Each structure stands twice: as C-alpha cells, then as structure tokens.
Backbone atoms as SQL, in Angstrom:
CREATE TABLE atoms (id INTEGER PRIMARY KEY, chain TEXT, resi INTEGER, resn TEXT, atom TEXT, x REAL, y REAL, z REAL);
INSERT INTO atoms VALUES
  (1, 'A', 1, 'UNK', 'N', 2.454, 17.595, -12.837),
  (2, 'A', 1, 'UNK', 'CA', 2.131, 17.276, -11.454),
  (3, 'A', 1, 'UNK', 'C', 2.013, 18.581, -10.679),
  (4, 'A', 2, 'UNK', 'N', 0.957, 18.677, -9.898),
  (5, 'A', 2, 'UNK', 'CA', 0.715, 19.880, -9.100),
  (6, 'A', 2, 'UNK', 'C', 1.565, 19.832, -7.835),
  (7, 'A', 3, 'UNK', 'N', 2.153, 20.979, -7.461),
  (8, 'A', 3, 'UNK', 'CA', 2.942, 21.091, -6.240),
  (9, 'A', 3, 'UNK', 'C', 2.117, 21.858, -5.208),
  (10, 'A', 4, 'UNK', 'N', 2.181, 21.404, -3.951),
  (11, 'A', 4, 'UNK', 'CA', 1.415, 22.039, -2.894),
  (12, 'A', 4, 'UNK', 'C', 2.256, 22.052, -1.624),
  (13, 'A', 5, 'UNK', 'N', 2.487, 23.233, -1.044),
  (14, 'A', 5, 'UNK', 'CA', 3.241, 23.298, 0.216),
  (15, 'A', 5, 'UNK', 'C', 2.487, 22.572, 1.333),
  (16, 'A', 6, 'UNK', 'N', 3.236, 21.881, 2.187),
  (17, 'A', 6, 'UNK', 'CA', 2.622, 21.146, 3.292),
  (18, 'A', 6, 'UNK', 'C', 1.828, 22.086, 4.189),
  (19, 'A', 7, 'UNK', 'N', 2.324, 23.281, 4.412),
  (20, 'A', 7, 'UNK', 'CA', 1.613, 24.223, 5.283),
  (21, 'A', 7, 'UNK', 'C', 0.216, 24.516, 4.734),
  (22, 'A', 8, 'UNK', 'N', 0.092, 24.674, 3.427),
  (23, 'A', 8, 'UNK', 'CA', -1.212, 24.923, 2.820),
  (24, 'A', 8, 'UNK', 'C', -2.065, 23.656, 2.844),
  (25, 'A', 9, 'UNK', 'N', -1.441, 22.513, 2.597),
  (26, 'A', 9, 'UNK', 'CA', -2.184, 21.244, 2.592),
  (27, 'A', 9, 'UNK', 'C', -2.758, 20.951, 3.970),
  (28, 'A', 10, 'UNK', 'N', -2.021, 21.299, 5.029),
  (29, 'A', 10, 'UNK', 'CA', -2.525, 21.019, 6.377),
  (30, 'A', 10, 'UNK', 'C', -3.727, 21.903, 6.709),
  (31, 'A', 11, 'UNK', 'N', -3.739, 23.104, 6.173),
  (32, 'A', 11, 'UNK', 'CA', -4.873, 23.999, 6.413),
  (33, 'A', 11, 'UNK', 'C', -6.062, 23.661, 5.531),
  (34, 'A', 12, 'UNK', 'N', -5.779, 23.128, 4.346),
  (35, 'A', 12, 'UNK', 'CA', -6.828, 22.892, 3.353),
  (36, 'A', 12, 'UNK', 'C', -6.781, 21.450, 2.860),
  (37, 'A', 13, 'UNK', 'N', -6.787, 20.493, 3.807),
  (38, 'A', 13, 'UNK', 'CA', -6.654, 19.081, 3.458),
  (39, 'A', 13, 'UNK', 'C', -7.758, 18.614, 2.516),
  (40, 'A', 14, 'UNK', 'N', -8.985, 19.022, 2.786),
  (41, 'A', 14, 'UNK', 'CA', -10.102, 18.606, 1.935),
  (42, 'A', 14, 'UNK', 'C', -9.873, 19.047, 0.497),
  (43, 'A', 15, 'UNK', 'N', -9.412, 20.269, 0.325),
  (44, 'A', 15, 'UNK', 'CA', -9.151, 20.783, -1.019),
  (45, 'A', 15, 'UNK', 'C', -7.999, 20.011, -1.663),
  (46, 'A', 16, 'UNK', 'N', -6.950, 19.706, -0.893),
  (47, 'A', 16, 'UNK', 'CA', -5.812, 18.962, -1.434),
  (48, 'A', 16, 'UNK', 'C', -6.240, 17.574, -1.906),
  (49, 'A', 17, 'UNK', 'N', -7.115, 16.924, -1.129),
  (50, 'A', 17, 'UNK', 'CA', -7.599, 15.603, -1.530),
  (51, 'A', 17, 'UNK', 'C', -8.481, 15.692, -2.765),
  (52, 'A', 18, 'UNK', 'N', -9.290, 16.723, -2.848),
  (53, 'A', 18, 'UNK', 'CA', -10.142, 16.906, -4.027),
  (54, 'A', 18, 'UNK', 'C', -9.290, 17.140, -5.264),
  (55, 'A', 19, 'UNK', 'N', -8.205, 17.883, -5.110),
  (56, 'A', 19, 'UNK', 'CA', -7.321, 18.154, -6.239),
  (57, 'A', 19, 'UNK', 'C', -6.570, 16.907, -6.688),
  (58, 'A', 20, 'UNK', 'N', -6.436, 15.933, -5.802),
  (59, 'A', 20, 'UNK', 'CA', -5.695, 14.722, -6.142),
  (60, 'A', 20, 'UNK', 'C', -6.495, 13.790, -7.046),
  (61, 'A', 21, 'UNK', 'N', -7.797, 14.013, -7.168),
  (62, 'A', 21, 'UNK', 'CA', -8.605, 13.134, -8.007),
  (63, 'A', 21, 'UNK', 'C', -8.110, 13.220, -9.447),
  (64, 'A', 22, 'UNK', 'N', -7.623, 12.100, -9.926),
  (65, 'A', 22, 'UNK', 'CA', -7.171, 12.037, -11.315),
  (66, 'A', 22, 'UNK', 'C', -5.742, 12.455, -11.533),
  (67, 'A', 23, 'UNK', 'N', -5.101, 13.044, -10.568),
  (68, 'A', 23, 'UNK', 'CA', -3.698, 13.416, -10.733),
  (69, 'A', 23, 'UNK', 'C', -2.967, 13.326, -9.402),
  (70, 'A', 24, 'UNK', 'N', -1.666, 13.319, -9.470),
  (71, 'A', 24, 'UNK', 'CA', -0.841, 13.270, -8.270),
  (72, 'A', 24, 'UNK', 'C', -0.512, 14.686, -7.834),
  (73, 'A', 25, 'UNK', 'N', -0.595, 14.932, -6.536),
  (74, 'A', 25, 'UNK', 'CA', -0.234, 16.227, -5.972),
  (75, 'A', 25, 'UNK', 'C', 1.020, 16.005, -5.125),
  (76, 'A', 26, 'UNK', 'N', 2.085, 16.714, -5.444),
  (77, 'A', 26, 'UNK', 'CA', 3.342, 16.602, -4.710),
  (78, 'A', 26, 'UNK', 'C', 3.321, 17.591, -3.557),
  (79, 'A', 27, 'UNK', 'N', 3.473, 17.084, -2.322),
  (80, 'A', 27, 'UNK', 'CA', 3.556, 17.958, -1.155),
  (81, 'A', 27, 'UNK', 'C', 5.010, 18.365, -0.966),
  (82, 'A', 28, 'UNK', 'N', 5.226, 19.642, -0.718),
  (83, 'A', 28, 'UNK', 'CA', 6.582, 20.158, -0.593),
  (84, 'A', 28, 'UNK', 'C', 6.777, 20.839, 0.752),
  (85, 'A', 29, 'UNK', 'N', 8.029, 20.854, 1.195),
  (86, 'A', 29, 'UNK', 'CA', 8.422, 21.582, 2.395),
  (87, 'A', 29, 'UNK', 'C', 9.630, 22.425, 2.017),
  (88, 'A', 30, 'UNK', 'N', 9.441, 23.733, 2.062),
  (89, 'A', 30, 'UNK', 'CA', 10.481, 24.675, 1.654),
  (90, 'A', 30, 'UNK', 'C', 10.965, 24.387, 0.231),
  (91, 'A', 31, 'UNK', 'N', 10.011, 24.038, -0.613),
  (92, 'A', 31, 'UNK', 'CA', 10.309, 23.824, -2.021),
  (93, 'A', 31, 'UNK', 'C', 10.830, 22.450, -2.375),
  (94, 'A', 32, 'UNK', 'N', 11.035, 21.594, -1.383),
  (95, 'A', 32, 'UNK', 'CA', 11.552, 20.241, -1.641),
  (96, 'A', 32, 'UNK', 'C', 10.416, 19.228, -1.528),
  (97, 'A', 33, 'UNK', 'N', 10.313, 18.293, -2.487),
  (98, 'A', 33, 'UNK', 'CA', 9.258, 17.284, -2.427),
  (99, 'A', 33, 'UNK', 'C', 9.436, 16.370, -1.227),
  (100, 'A', 34, 'UNK', 'N', 8.330, 16.105, -0.512),
  (101, 'A', 34, 'UNK', 'CA', 8.386, 15.214, 0.653),
  (102, 'A', 34, 'UNK', 'C', 7.360, 14.089, 0.589),
  (103, 'A', 35, 'UNK', 'N', 6.283, 14.269, -0.164),
  (104, 'A', 35, 'UNK', 'CA', 5.254, 13.228, -0.231),
  (105, 'A', 35, 'UNK', 'C', 4.383, 13.463, -1.453),
  (106, 'A', 36, 'UNK', 'N', 3.675, 12.414, -1.841),
  (107, 'A', 36, 'UNK', 'CA', 2.717, 12.512, -2.933),
  (108, 'A', 36, 'UNK', 'C', 1.338, 12.132, -2.422),
  (109, 'A', 37, 'UNK', 'N', 0.333, 12.838, -2.889),
  (110, 'A', 37, 'UNK', 'CA', -1.052, 12.503, -2.592),
  (111, 'A', 37, 'UNK', 'C', -1.687, 12.140, -3.923),
  (112, 'A', 38, 'UNK', 'N', -2.298, 10.968, -3.965),
  (113, 'A', 38, 'UNK', 'CA', -2.974, 10.568, -5.201),
  (114, 'A', 38, 'UNK', 'C', -4.224, 9.783, -4.859),
  (115, 'A', 39, 'UNK', 'N', -5.137, 9.768, -5.777),
  (116, 'A', 39, 'UNK', 'CA', -6.394, 9.067, -5.570),
  (117, 'A', 39, 'UNK', 'C', -6.152, 7.561, -5.581),
  (118, 'A', 40, 'UNK', 'N', -6.900, 6.858, -4.758),
  (119, 'A', 40, 'UNK', 'CA', -6.844, 5.403, -4.727),
  (120, 'A', 40, 'UNK', 'C', -7.686, 4.893, -5.896),
  (121, 'A', 41, 'UNK', 'N', -7.167, 3.920, -6.646),
  (122, 'A', 41, 'UNK', 'CA', -7.975, 3.391, -7.748),
  (123, 'A', 41, 'UNK', 'C', -9.298, 2.839, -7.219),
  (124, 'A', 42, 'UNK', 'N', -10.375, 3.161, -7.894),
  (125, 'A', 42, 'UNK', 'CA', -11.697, 2.730, -7.449),
  (126, 'A', 42, 'UNK', 'C', -12.011, 1.302, -7.868),
  (127, 'A', 43, 'UNK', 'N', -11.308, 0.806, -8.864),
  (128, 'A', 43, 'UNK', 'CA', -11.578, -0.524, -9.381),
  (129, 'A', 43, 'UNK', 'C', -10.495, -1.473, -8.873),
  (130, 'A', 44, 'UNK', 'N', -10.861, -2.630, -8.314),
  (131, 'A', 44, 'UNK', 'CA', -9.842, -3.568, -7.857),
  (132, 'A', 44, 'UNK', 'C', -9.006, -4.072, -9.036),
  (133, 'A', 45, 'UNK', 'N', -7.730, -4.400, -8.790),
  (134, 'A', 45, 'UNK', 'CA', -6.876, -4.838, -9.897),
  (135, 'A', 45, 'UNK', 'C', -7.373, -6.123, -10.554),
  (136, 'A', 46, 'UNK', 'N', -8.005, -6.988, -9.772),
  (137, 'A', 46, 'UNK', 'CA', -8.541, -8.236, -10.314),
  (138, 'A', 46, 'UNK', 'C', -10.012, -8.329, -9.938),
  (139, 'A', 47, 'UNK', 'N', -10.920, -7.938, -10.819),
  (140, 'A', 47, 'UNK', 'CA', -12.349, -8.003, -10.491),
  (141, 'A', 47, 'UNK', 'C', -12.805, -9.430, -10.215),
  (142, 'A', 48, 'UNK', 'N', -13.836, -9.570, -9.384),
  (143, 'A', 48, 'UNK', 'CA', -14.379, -10.896, -9.071),
  (144, 'A', 48, 'UNK', 'C', -14.747, -11.618, -10.359),
  (145, 'A', 49, 'UNK', 'N', -14.383, -12.897, -10.391),
  (146, 'A', 49, 'UNK', 'CA', -14.721, -13.721, -11.542),
  (147, 'A', 49, 'UNK', 'C', -13.734, -13.642, -12.685),
  (148, 'A', 50, 'UNK', 'N', -12.713, -12.766, -12.588),
  (149, 'A', 50, 'UNK', 'CA', -11.753, -12.649, -13.685),
  (150, 'A', 50, 'UNK', 'C', -10.731, -13.779, -13.620),
  (151, 'A', 51, 'UNK', 'N', -10.202, -14.196, -14.776),
  (152, 'A', 51, 'UNK', 'CA', -9.188, -15.247, -14.779),
  (153, 'A', 51, 'UNK', 'C', -7.927, -14.847, -14.011),
  (154, 'A', 52, 'UNK', 'N', -7.589, -13.563, -14.045),
  (155, 'A', 52, 'UNK', 'CA', -6.405, -13.091, -13.332),
  (156, 'A', 52, 'UNK', 'C', -6.562, -13.284, -11.826),
  (157, 'A', 53, 'UNK', 'N', -7.769, -12.988, -11.325),
  (158, 'A', 53, 'UNK', 'CA', -8.040, -13.149, -9.891),
  (159, 'A', 53, 'UNK', 'C', -7.981, -14.617, -9.498),
  (160, 'A', 54, 'UNK', 'N', -8.582, -15.484, -10.319),
  (161, 'A', 54, 'UNK', 'CA', -8.571, -16.920, -10.027),
  (162, 'A', 54, 'UNK', 'C', -7.138, -17.442, -9.992),
  (163, 'A', 55, 'UNK', 'N', -6.308, -16.984, -10.932),
  (164, 'A', 55, 'UNK', 'CA', -4.910, -17.420, -10.967),
  (165, 'A', 55, 'UNK', 'C', -4.159, -16.918, -9.739),
  (166, 'A', 56, 'UNK', 'N', -4.368, -15.658, -9.353),
  (167, 'A', 56, 'UNK', 'CA', -3.691, -15.089, -8.184),
  (168, 'A', 56, 'UNK', 'C', -4.085, -15.846, -6.919),
  (169, 'A', 57, 'UNK', 'N', -5.377, -16.172, -6.765),
  (170, 'A', 57, 'UNK', 'CA', -5.832, -16.919, -5.596),
  (171, 'A', 57, 'UNK', 'C', -5.235, -18.322, -5.564),
  (172, 'A', 58, 'UNK', 'N', -5.159, -18.968, -6.725),
  (173, 'A', 58, 'UNK', 'CA', -4.582, -20.307, -6.806),
  (174, 'A', 58, 'UNK', 'C', -3.100, -20.279, -6.404),
  (175, 'A', 59, 'UNK', 'N', -2.352, -19.289, -6.911),
  (176, 'A', 59, 'UNK', 'CA', -0.929, -19.172, -6.560),
  (177, 'A', 59, 'UNK', 'C', -0.754, -18.901, -5.072),
  (178, 'A', 60, 'UNK', 'N', -1.630, -18.072, -4.504),
  (179, 'A', 60, 'UNK', 'CA', -1.555, -17.768, -3.077),
  (180, 'A', 60, 'UNK', 'C', -1.800, -19.028, -2.243),
  (181, 'A', 61, 'UNK', 'N', -2.816, -19.801, -2.618),
  (182, 'A', 61, 'UNK', 'CA', -3.130, -21.024, -1.879),
  (183, 'A', 61, 'UNK', 'C', -1.985, -22.037, -1.968),
  (184, 'A', 62, 'UNK', 'N', -1.372, -22.174, -3.138),
  (185, 'A', 62, 'UNK', 'CA', -0.243, -23.083, -3.298),
  (186, 'A', 62, 'UNK', 'C', 0.917, -22.658, -2.412),
  (187, 'A', 63, 'UNK', 'N', 1.189, -21.374, -2.371),
  (188, 'A', 63, 'UNK', 'CA', 2.275, -20.859, -1.535),
  (189, 'A', 63, 'UNK', 'C', 1.978, -21.112, -0.064),
  (190, 'A', 64, 'UNK', 'N', 0.729, -20.909, 0.349),
  (191, 'A', 64, 'UNK', 'CA', 0.372, -21.130, 1.756),
  (192, 'A', 64, 'UNK', 'C', 0.484, -22.604, 2.125),
  (193, 'A', 65, 'UNK', 'N', 0.075, -23.492, 1.219),
  (194, 'A', 65, 'UNK', 'CA', 0.155, -24.927, 1.500),
  (195, 'A', 65, 'UNK', 'C', 1.599, -25.392, 1.576),
  (196, 'A', 66, 'UNK', 'N', 2.432, -24.858, 0.692),
  (197, 'A', 66, 'UNK', 'CA', 3.845, -25.245, 0.656),
  (198, 'A', 66, 'UNK', 'C', 4.604, -24.633, 1.829),
  (199, 'A', 67, 'UNK', 'N', 4.284, -23.400, 2.164),
  (200, 'A', 67, 'UNK', 'CA', 4.972, -22.690, 3.237),
  (201, 'A', 67, 'UNK', 'C', 6.271, -22.064, 2.750),
  (202, 'A', 68, 'UNK', 'N', 6.898, -21.323, 3.631),
  (203, 'A', 68, 'UNK', 'CA', 8.145, -20.652, 3.323),
  (204, 'A', 68, 'UNK', 'C', 9.282, -21.300, 4.102),
  (205, 'A', 69, 'UNK', 'N', 10.413, -21.469, 3.453),
  (206, 'A', 69, 'UNK', 'CA', 11.590, -21.971, 4.146),
  (207, 'A', 69, 'UNK', 'C', 12.338, -20.771, 4.704),
  (208, 'A', 70, 'UNK', 'N', 12.308, -20.631, 6.013),
  (209, 'A', 70, 'UNK', 'CA', 12.991, -19.519, 6.662),
  (210, 'A', 70, 'UNK', 'C', 14.398, -19.884, 7.106),
  (211, 'A', 71, 'UNK', 'N', 14.802, -21.119, 6.817),
  (212, 'A', 71, 'UNK', 'CA', 16.141, -21.554, 7.174),
  (213, 'A', 71, 'UNK', 'C', 16.325, -21.776, 8.662),
  (214, 'A', 72, 'UNK', 'N', 15.267, -22.085, 9.385),
  (215, 'A', 72, 'UNK', 'CA', 15.353, -22.237, 10.829),
  (216, 'A', 72, 'UNK', 'C', 15.486, -23.692, 11.262),
  (217, 'A', 73, 'UNK', 'N', 15.450, -24.613, 10.330),
  (218, 'A', 73, 'UNK', 'CA', 15.668, -26.041, 10.577),
  (219, 'A', 73, 'UNK', 'C', 14.809, -26.569, 11.726),
  (220, 'A', 74, 'UNK', 'N', 13.505, -26.365, 11.647),
  (221, 'A', 74, 'UNK', 'CA', 12.591, -26.944, 12.613),
  (222, 'A', 74, 'UNK', 'C', 12.485, -26.213, 13.936),
  (223, 'A', 75, 'UNK', 'N', 13.145, -25.073, 14.093),
  (224, 'A', 75, 'UNK', 'CA', 13.072, -24.330, 15.348),
  (225, 'A', 75, 'UNK', 'C', 11.641, -23.882, 15.592),
  (226, 'A', 76, 'UNK', 'N', 11.173, -24.022, 16.809),
  (227, 'A', 76, 'UNK', 'CA', 9.829, -23.600, 17.181),
  (228, 'A', 76, 'UNK', 'C', 9.933, -22.335, 18.034),
  (229, 'A', 77, 'UNK', 'N', 8.957, -21.481, 17.912),
  (230, 'A', 77, 'UNK', 'CA', 8.946, -20.223, 18.643),
  (231, 'A', 77, 'UNK', 'C', 7.949, -20.294, 19.789),
  (232, 'A', 78, 'UNK', 'N', 8.300, -19.658, 20.886),
  (233, 'A', 78, 'UNK', 'CA', 7.352, -19.540, 21.990),
  (234, 'A', 78, 'UNK', 'C', 6.367, -18.423, 21.663),
  (235, 'A', 79, 'UNK', 'N', 5.273, -18.400, 22.387),
  (236, 'A', 79, 'UNK', 'CA', 4.275, -17.354, 22.173),
  (237, 'A', 79, 'UNK', 'C', 4.881, -15.976, 22.424),
  (238, 'A', 80, 'UNK', 'N', 5.693, -15.856, 23.473),
  (239, 'A', 80, 'UNK', 'CA', 6.318, -14.563, 23.795),
  (240, 'A', 80, 'UNK', 'C', 7.257, -14.114, 22.677),
  (241, 'A', 81, 'UNK', 'N', 8.012, -15.036, 22.103),
  (242, 'A', 81, 'UNK', 'CA', 8.923, -14.668, 21.017),
  (243, 'A', 81, 'UNK', 'C', 8.153, -14.170, 19.791),
  (244, 'A', 82, 'UNK', 'N', 7.019, -14.796, 19.516),
  (245, 'A', 82, 'UNK', 'CA', 6.234, -14.375, 18.347),
  (246, 'A', 82, 'UNK', 'C', 5.620, -12.991, 18.532),
  (247, 'A', 83, 'UNK', 'N', 5.396, -12.584, 19.775),
  (248, 'A', 83, 'UNK', 'CA', 4.749, -11.302, 20.024),
  (249, 'A', 83, 'UNK', 'C', 5.738, -10.242, 20.499),
  (250, 'A', 84, 'UNK', 'N', 7.048, -10.501, 20.398),
  (251, 'A', 84, 'UNK', 'CA', 8.042, -9.499, 20.755),
  (252, 'A', 84, 'UNK', 'C', 7.974, -8.349, 19.776),
  (253, 'A', 85, 'UNK', 'N', 8.311, -7.199, 20.245),
  (254, 'A', 85, 'UNK', 'CA', 8.326, -6.026, 19.357),
  (255, 'A', 85, 'UNK', 'C', 9.710, -5.518, 19.204);
C-alpha cells in the first residue's frame, strides 16, 4: 500500500487520485494513517438481469412490505418530530 502525506495530497489531489487506480493509497499526517483513498469499483455488484440482483430486489421489497418493528407500539410522529435534527 502506498503512503502519501496529507500535505502532499492536498497540493496534488489529481495525482493522488490517479495513483489510487487499482490500489489503495493511505493518507498520513505526521506519519500516522488517517484515511484511505481507493478507486470506486466500475462494475456494479449485481449487474442488471443477474439472479443475485433479482434476489436482492425481492428481499428488499419483502422487507419494505413487512416493515420494521421499532418497538413504538403504534406511536405516530408529527411532521416536526420527523424533521428534527
């Protein structure tokens, strides 16, 4: 794994991103690792039409139809409560 000081990465971000293609680049601050830069996979994990994708979508739909039990016993939320930060 390639190590790159944050100070150099901030000055040469384009180069740091280019170097990340195919490998992980560890960003360091005073010699200590603080972050990793790596390329995003170009291929989706489940390509369209694959059985894995169809299964994942089916499981997602079942979960959405069933819903999640949050243990609130029918409590309803006001609009303001849902948008609180």
